[in-house]
BALOBA-1460 file (C-alpha; in Angstrom, 3 decimals):
// residues 243
<rec num="1" residu="m" x="106.642" y="89.922" z="98.682"/>
<rec num="2" residu="l" x="104.609" y="90.112" z="95.559"/>
<rec num="3" residu="t" x="106.445" y="89.118" z="92.417"/>
<rec num="4" residu="r" x="105.590" y="89.803" z="88.722"/>
<rec num="5" residu="p" x="106.444" y="86.973" z="86.250"/>
<rec num="6" residu="q" x="107.014" y="88.094" z="82.590"/>
<rec num="7" residu="k" x="103.713" y="86.800" z="81.326"/>
<rec num="8" residu="l" x="100.700" y="87.051" z="83.453"/>
<rec num="9" residu="p" x="97.316" y="85.359" z="83.233"/>
<rec num="10" residu="p" x="94.250" y="87.625" z="83.838"/>
<rec num="11" residu="v" x="93.770" y="86.444" z="87.384"/>
<rec num="12" residu="c" x="97.364" y="87.366" z="88.176"/>
<rec num="13" residu="e" x="96.948" y="90.944" z="86.668"/>
<rec num="14" residu="q" x="93.619" y="91.480" z="88.518"/>
<rec num="15" residu="a" x="95.164" y="90.095" z="91.862"/>
<rec num="16" residu="l" x="97.994" y="92.669" z="91.622"/>
<rec num="17" residu="a" x="95.579" y="95.428" z="90.774"/>
<rec num="18" residu="a" x="93.554" y="94.435" z="93.842"/>
<rec num="19" residu="v" x="96.586" y="94.514" z="96.060"/>
<rec num="20" residu="s" x="97.622" y="97.895" z="94.685"/>
<rec num="21" residu="a" x="94.100" y="99.250" z="95.368"/>
<rec num="22" residu="v" x="93.990" y="97.968" z="98.941"/>
<rec num="23" residu="s" x="97.533" y="99.519" z="99.513"/>
<rec num="24" residu="a" x="96.238" y="102.885" z="98.114"/>
<rec num="25" residu="a" x="93.174" y="102.757" z="100.234"/>
<rec num="26" residu="a" x="95.431" y="102.148" z="103.383"/>
<rec num="27" residu="q" x="97.666" y="105.082" z="102.352"/>
<rec num="28" residu="c" x="94.566" y="107.346" z="102.046"/>
<rec num="29" residu="a" x="93.458" y="106.227" z="105.486"/>
<rec num="30" residu="g" x="97.018" y="106.867" z="106.946"/>
<rec num="31" residu="r" x="97.608" y="103.188" z="107.678"/>
<rec num="32" residu="p" x="100.461" y="100.878" z="106.615"/>
<rec num="33" residu="a" x="99.435" y="98.344" z="103.940"/>
<rec num="34" residu="d" x="100.644" y="95.388" z="105.961"/>
<rec num="35" residu="s" x="98.009" y="96.272" z="108.666"/>
<rec num="36" residu="i" x="95.334" y="94.957" z="106.259"/>
<rec num="37" residu="t" x="94.929" y="91.199" z="105.198"/>
<rec num="38" residu="l" x="93.487" y="90.759" z="101.819"/>
<rec num="39" residu="i" x="91.264" y="87.601" z="101.641"/>
<rec num="40" residu="a" x="90.611" y="86.358" z="98.086"/>
<rec num="41" residu="v" x="87.055" y="85.139" z="97.926"/>
<rec num="42" residu="s" x="87.364" y="82.072" z="95.804"/>
<rec num="43" residu="k" x="83.994" y="80.437" z="95.894"/>
<rec num="44" residu="f" x="82.991" y="78.804" z="92.642"/>
<rec num="45" residu="q" x="86.412" y="79.525" z="91.247"/>
<rec num="46" residu="p" x="88.588" y="76.647" z="89.936"/>
<rec num="47" residu="v" x="91.724" y="75.455" z="91.651"/>
<rec num="48" residu="s" x="93.673" y="76.773" z="88.748"/>
<rec num="49" residu="a" x="92.593" y="80.355" z="89.441"/>
<rec num="50" residu="i" x="93.743" y="80.156" z="93.040"/>
<rec num="51" residu="r" x="97.164" y="78.715" z="91.989"/>
<rec num="52" residu="e" x="97.323" y="81.881" z="89.641"/>
<rec num="53" residu="a" x="96.578" y="84.278" z="92.478"/>
<rec num="54" residu="h" x="99.159" y="82.536" z="94.677"/>
<rec num="55" residu="v" x="101.802" y="83.081" z="91.956"/>
<rec num="56" residu="v" x="101.622" y="86.916" z="92.594"/>
<rec num="57" residu="g" x="101.670" y="86.565" z="96.293"/>
<rec num="58" residu="l" x="98.203" y="86.152" z="97.664"/>
<rec num="59" residu="r" x="98.043" y="83.653" z="100.658"/>
<rec num="60" residu="h" x="94.596" y="84.153" z="102.233"/>
<rec num="61" residu="f" x="91.509" y="82.624" z="100.598"/>
<rec num="62" residu="g" x="87.951" y="82.560" z="101.681"/>
<rec num="63" residu="e" x="85.345" y="79.868" z="100.966"/>
<rec num="64" residu="n" x="81.532" y="79.948" z="101.543"/>
<rec num="65" residu="y" x="80.640" y="76.177" z="101.147"/>
<rec num="66" residu="v" x="82.145" y="73.561" z="103.240"/>
<rec num="67" residu="q" x="82.375" y="70.643" z="100.564"/>
<rec num="68" residu="e" x="83.776" y="72.979" z="97.925"/>
<rec num="69" residu="g" x="86.164" y="74.560" z="100.365"/>
<rec num="70" residu="v" x="87.560" y="71.346" z="101.838"/>
<rec num="71" residu="a" x="88.012" y="69.973" z="98.441"/>
<rec num="72" residu="k" x="90.283" y="73.063" z="97.558"/>
<rec num="73" residu="v" x="92.067" y="72.859" z="100.788"/>
<rec num="74" residu="q" x="93.090" y="69.308" z="99.987"/>
<rec num="75" residu="a" x="93.862" y="70.003" z="96.289"/>
<rec num="76" residu="l" x="96.065" y="72.801" z="97.224"/>
<rec num="77" residu="a" x="97.884" y="71.356" z="100.223"/>
<rec num="78" residu="d" x="101.237" y="71.788" z="98.572"/>
<rec num="79" residu="l" x="100.892" y="75.596" z="98.806"/>
<rec num="80" residu="p" x="101.321" y="77.664" z="102.059"/>
<rec num="81" residu="l" x="97.761" y="79.071" z="102.109"/>
<rec num="82" residu="t" x="95.610" y="80.193" z="104.956"/>
<rec num="83" residu="w" x="92.018" y="79.283" z="104.582"/>
<rec num="84" residu="h" x="89.059" y="81.354" z="105.921"/>
<rec num="85" residu="f" x="85.582" y="80.060" z="106.241"/>
<rec num="86" residu="i" x="83.206" y="82.915" z="105.385"/>
<rec num="87" residu="g" x="79.865" y="81.357" z="104.679"/>
<rec num="88" residu="a" x="76.863" y="80.320" z="106.802"/>
<rec num="89" residu="l" x="77.780" y="77.389" z="108.988"/>
<rec num="90" residu="q" x="75.543" y="74.503" z="109.748"/>
<rec num="91" residu="t" x="75.991" y="72.259" z="112.794"/>
<rec num="92" residu="n" x="76.534" y="69.144" z="110.708"/>
<rec num="93" residu="k" x="79.346" y="70.728" z="108.932"/>
<rec num="94" residu="t" x="81.351" y="71.989" z="111.975"/>
<rec num="95" residu="r" x="83.754" y="69.077" z="112.120"/>
<rec num="96" residu="a" x="84.993" y="69.574" z="108.480"/>
<rec num="97" residu="v" x="85.500" y="73.308" z="109.126"/>
<rec num="98" residu="a" x="87.294" y="72.734" z="112.503"/>
<rec num="99" residu="t" x="89.619" y="70.271" z="110.732"/>
<rec num="100" residu="h" x="90.475" y="72.035" z="107.587"/>
<rec num="101" residu="f" x="90.237" y="75.742" z="107.981"/>
<rec num="102" residu="a" x="92.325" y="78.242" z="110.037"/>
<rec num="103" residu="w" x="89.608" y="80.897" z="110.537"/>
<rec num="104" residu="v" x="85.793" y="81.013" z="110.808"/>
<rec num="105" residu="h" x="84.389" y="84.645" z="110.270"/>
<rec num="106" residu="t" x="80.739" y="83.821" z="110.540"/>
<rec num="107" residu="l" x="80.233" y="82.649" z="114.119"/>
<rec num="108" residu="d" x="76.872" y="83.699" z="115.552"/>
<rec num="109" residu="r" x="75.687" y="80.994" z="117.980"/>
<rec num="110" residu="l" x="77.191" y="79.427" z="121.101"/>
<rec num="111" residu="q" x="76.275" y="76.009" z="119.941"/>
<rec num="112" residu="l" x="78.348" y="76.327" z="116.757"/>
<rec num="113" residu="a" x="81.263" y="77.629" z="118.835"/>
<rec num="114" residu="e" x="81.044" y="74.708" z="121.318"/>
<rec num="115" residu="r" x="81.111" y="72.300" z="118.529"/>
<rec num="116" residu="l" x="83.997" y="73.844" z="116.633"/>
<rec num="117" residu="s" x="85.997" y="74.082" z="119.929"/>
<rec num="118" residu="a" x="85.418" y="70.387" z="120.715"/>
<rec num="119" residu="q" x="86.040" y="69.280" z="117.189"/>
<rec num="120" residu="r" x="89.247" y="71.217" z="116.586"/>
<rec num="121" residu="p" x="92.120" y="68.707" z="116.361"/>
<rec num="122" residu="s" x="94.553" y="68.952" z="119.219"/>
<rec num="123" residu="d" x="97.608" y="68.965" z="116.854"/>
<rec num="124" residu="l" x="96.336" y="72.237" z="115.403"/>
<rec num="125" residu="p" x="96.501" y="75.778" z="116.790"/>
<rec num="126" residu="p" x="93.195" y="77.158" z="118.066"/>
<rec num="127" residu="l" x="90.725" y="78.024" z="115.358"/>
<rec num="128" residu="q" x="90.735" y="81.835" z="114.861"/>
<rec num="129" residu="v" x="87.079" y="83.023" z="114.951"/>
<rec num="130" residu="c" x="85.075" y="86.203" z="114.441"/>
<rec num="131" residu="l" x="81.563" y="86.940" z="115.504"/>
<rec num="132" residu="q" x="79.233" y="87.970" z="112.695"/>
<rec num="133" residu="v" x="77.117" y="90.969" z="113.539"/>
<rec num="134" residu="m" x="73.908" y="92.015" z="111.715"/>
<rec num="135" residu="l" x="74.237" y="95.792" z="111.905"/>
<rec num="136" residu="v" x="70.880" y="96.361" z="110.013"/>
<rec num="137" residu="p" x="68.093" y="93.732" z="110.288"/>
<rec num="138" residu="e" x="67.627" y="91.990" z="107.067"/>
<rec num="139" residu="p" x="65.273" y="88.954" z="106.600"/>
<rec num="140" residu="g" x="67.180" y="85.813" z="105.790"/>
<rec num="141" residu="k" x="70.549" y="87.010" z="106.737"/>
<rec num="142" residu="a" x="72.711" y="85.681" z="109.549"/>
<rec num="143" residu="g" x="74.365" y="87.541" z="112.413"/>
<rec num="144" residu="l" x="74.108" y="88.631" z="116.042"/>
<rec num="145" residu="a" x="72.262" y="91.778" z="116.986"/>
<rec num="146" residu="p" x="74.800" y="94.201" z="118.340"/>
<rec num="147" residu="a" x="73.181" y="94.013" z="121.769"/>
<rec num="148" residu="d" x="73.977" y="90.188" z="121.901"/>
<rec num="149" residu="v" x="77.572" y="90.527" z="120.985"/>
<rec num="150" residu="p" x="79.206" y="90.969" z="124.547"/>
<rec num="151" residu="a" x="77.673" y="87.875" z="125.949"/>
<rec num="152" residu="l" x="78.623" y="85.584" z="123.193"/>
<rec num="153" residu="a" x="82.071" y="87.204" z="122.891"/>
<rec num="154" residu="a" x="82.733" y="86.342" z="126.522"/>
<rec num="155" residu="a" x="81.436" y="82.812" z="126.126"/>
<rec num="156" residu="v" x="83.501" y="82.197" z="122.977"/>
<rec num="157" residu="a" x="86.689" y="83.554" z="124.594"/>
<rec num="158" residu="a" x="86.471" y="80.960" z="127.197"/>
<rec num="159" residu="l" x="86.449" y="77.995" z="124.835"/>
<rec num="160" residu="p" x="89.773" y="76.101" z="124.634"/>
<rec num="161" residu="g" x="89.769" y="75.174" z="120.967"/>
<rec num="162" residu="l" x="89.100" y="78.677" z="119.697"/>
<rec num="163" residu="q" x="90.715" y="81.995" z="119.782"/>
<rec num="164" residu="l" x="88.205" y="84.882" z="119.436"/>
<rec num="165" residu="r" x="89.744" y="87.515" z="117.228"/>
<rec num="166" residu="g" x="87.055" y="90.044" z="116.518"/>
<rec num="167" residu="l" x="83.920" y="90.840" z="114.647"/>
<rec num="168" residu="m" x="82.680" y="90.576" z="111.021"/>
<rec num="169" residu="c" x="79.896" y="92.115" z="109.176"/>
<rec num="170" residu="i" x="78.109" y="92.144" z="105.717"/>
<rec num="171" residu="p" x="76.101" y="95.369" z="105.815"/>
<rec num="172" residu="p" x="73.420" y="96.212" z="103.185"/>
<rec num="173" residu="a" x="74.785" y="96.937" z="99.793"/>
<rec num="174" residu="t" x="74.883" y="100.679" z="98.967"/>
<rec num="175" residu="a" x="76.997" y="102.975" z="96.921"/>
<rec num="176" residu="d" x="76.622" y="105.790" z="99.258"/>
<rec num="177" residu="v" x="80.128" y="106.162" z="101.012"/>
<rec num="178" residu="a" x="78.791" y="107.958" z="104.033"/>
<rec num="179" residu="t" x="76.379" y="105.068" z="104.696"/>
<rec num="180" residu="q" x="79.024" y="102.444" z="104.155"/>
<rec num="181" residu="r" x="81.386" y="104.297" z="106.695"/>
<rec num="182" residu="g" x="78.447" y="104.539" z="109.218"/>
<rec num="183" residu="h" x="77.979" y="100.831" z="109.202"/>
<rec num="184" residu="f" x="81.667" y="99.945" z="109.471"/>
<rec num="185" residu="h" x="82.149" y="102.696" z="112.240"/>
<rec num="186" residu="q" x="79.453" y="100.840" z="114.289"/>
<rec num="187" residu="l" x="81.245" y="97.559" z="114.015"/>
<rec num="188" residu="a" x="84.576" y="99.320" z="115.029"/>
<rec num="189" residu="t" x="82.791" y="100.754" z="117.992"/>
<rec num="190" residu="l" x="81.631" y="97.394" z="119.060"/>
<rec num="191" residu="l" x="85.105" y="95.983" z="118.803"/>
<rec num="192" residu="a" x="86.371" y="98.990" z="120.938"/>
<rec num="193" residu="e" x="83.753" y="98.119" z="123.627"/>
<rec num="194" residu="l" x="84.949" y="94.494" z="123.754"/>
<rec num="195" residu="q" x="88.466" y="95.653" z="124.171"/>
<rec num="196" residu="s" x="87.413" y="98.005" z="126.947"/>
<rec num="197" residu="a" x="85.753" y="94.927" z="128.591"/>
<rec num="198" residu="g" x="89.266" y="93.263" z="128.637"/>
<rec num="199" residu="l" x="88.884" y="90.917" z="125.657"/>
<rec num="200" residu="p" x="92.038" y="90.517" z="123.507"/>
<rec num="201" residu="v" x="90.254" y="91.113" z="120.208"/>
<rec num="202" residu="d" x="91.986" y="92.800" z="117.383"/>
<rec num="203" residu="t" x="90.174" y="91.950" z="114.050"/>
<rec num="204" residu="l" x="87.548" y="93.709" z="111.936"/>
<rec num="205" residu="s" x="86.619" y="91.581" z="109.022"/>
<rec num="206" residu="m" x="84.586" y="94.106" z="106.940"/>
<rec num="207" residu="g" x="84.682" y="95.277" z="103.332"/>
<rec num="208" residu="m" x="84.062" y="93.618" z="100.069"/>
<rec num="209" residu="s" x="84.830" y="94.520" z="96.445"/>
<rec num="210" residu="g" x="82.199" y="97.328" z="96.432"/>
<rec num="211" residu="d" x="83.010" y="98.950" z="99.691"/>
<rec num="212" residu="y" x="86.470" y="98.031" z="100.960"/>
<rec num="213" residu="e" x="87.746" y="101.579" z="100.816"/>
<rec num="214" residu="a" x="85.185" y="102.839" z="103.321"/>
<rec num="215" residu="a" x="85.910" y="99.807" z="105.512"/>
<rec num="216" residu="i" x="89.638" y="100.497" z="105.425"/>
<rec num="217" residu="l" x="88.906" y="104.265" z="106.532"/>
<rec num="218" residu="e" x="86.984" y="102.785" z="109.473"/>
<rec num="219" residu="g" x="89.749" y="100.324" z="110.539"/>
<rec num="220" residu="a" x="89.206" y="97.135" z="108.660"/>
<rec num="221" residu="t" x="91.992" y="94.528" z="109.300"/>
<rec num="222" residu="h" x="90.618" y="92.001" z="106.795"/>
<rec num="223" residu="v" x="88.876" y="92.731" z="103.465"/>
<rec num="224" residu="r" x="87.209" y="90.121" z="101.511"/>
<rec num="225" residu="l" x="87.596" y="90.548" z="97.732"/>
<rec num="226" residu="g" x="86.090" y="88.267" z="95.132"/>
<rec num="227" residu="t" x="85.016" y="89.785" z="91.890"/>
<rec num="228" residu="a" x="87.858" y="92.372" z="92.070"/>
<rec num="229" residu="i" x="90.508" y="89.523" z="91.925"/>
<rec num="230" residu="f" x="88.637" y="86.691" z="89.890"/>
<rec num="231" residu="g" x="86.118" y="88.696" z="87.950"/>
<rec num="232" residu="a" x="82.541" y="87.590" z="87.590"/>
<rec num="233" residu="r" x="81.887" y="84.251" z="89.367"/>
<rec num="234" residu="p" x="81.163" y="81.150" z="87.052"/>
<rec num="235" residu="y" x="78.078" y="80.134" z="88.910"/>
<rec num="236" residu="p" x="78.001" y="76.672" z="89.789"/>
<rec num="237" residu="n" x="79.495" y="73.506" z="88.276"/>
<rec num="238" residu="a" x="82.433" y="75.618" z="87.057"/>
<rec num="239" residu="a" x="84.469" y="74.652" z="90.138"/>
<rec num="240" residu="t" x="83.683" y="71.946" z="92.552"/>
<rec num="241" residu="g" x="80.038" y="73.239" z="93.317"/>
<rec num="242" residu="p" x="78.606" y="74.264" z="96.615"/>
<rec num="243" residu="a" x="77.546" y="71.994" z="99.529"/>
């Protein structure tokens, strides 16, 4: 339950506004607000800003860089937060992610999945994972081709340290709502195909500050908002820095 202290720092006000906007988008889509998880993208933000967002009820936070993310997980261990890794993952960083994060949204190779599964501590629940899909080919961007999703999904679902939850995408930026919806509809269709094949997947991680309304209309279960909550990012050295 979100609470409103008498005096709110800017991050708190922006976080509450973001929650209200997501709820309004859900209502427009004819969906309950609690069917959507708001992930606050906190890369390059100081620990103090995350604590402020927590004060008004945010519990899910996304980090793009392993070293920065792990430092924040450790610094905020006193809070009941769920940490999502949403950046590009390298093989030499899988152990840290498997140990410190609850979710990985950017899985696109079996090698990474196998390492995460093997390195997930046995005293933790399975790592929740989404496959990142590149809906439109873009040079330098990560993600599976849609045609490659079924095979990797089946392989990942069989790994003991992981729980395959669904799909994630970062489509090309555009202000055209019809184009936004078309991309997100494509991801939703891929998820439905996995469900028809018998995989127990339920997650569509899609939508950011500029297109989350369209994503919610197309069934997003997780939206990833950064600037809408924290404002412009203080690029590096304002927080712990990337790694």
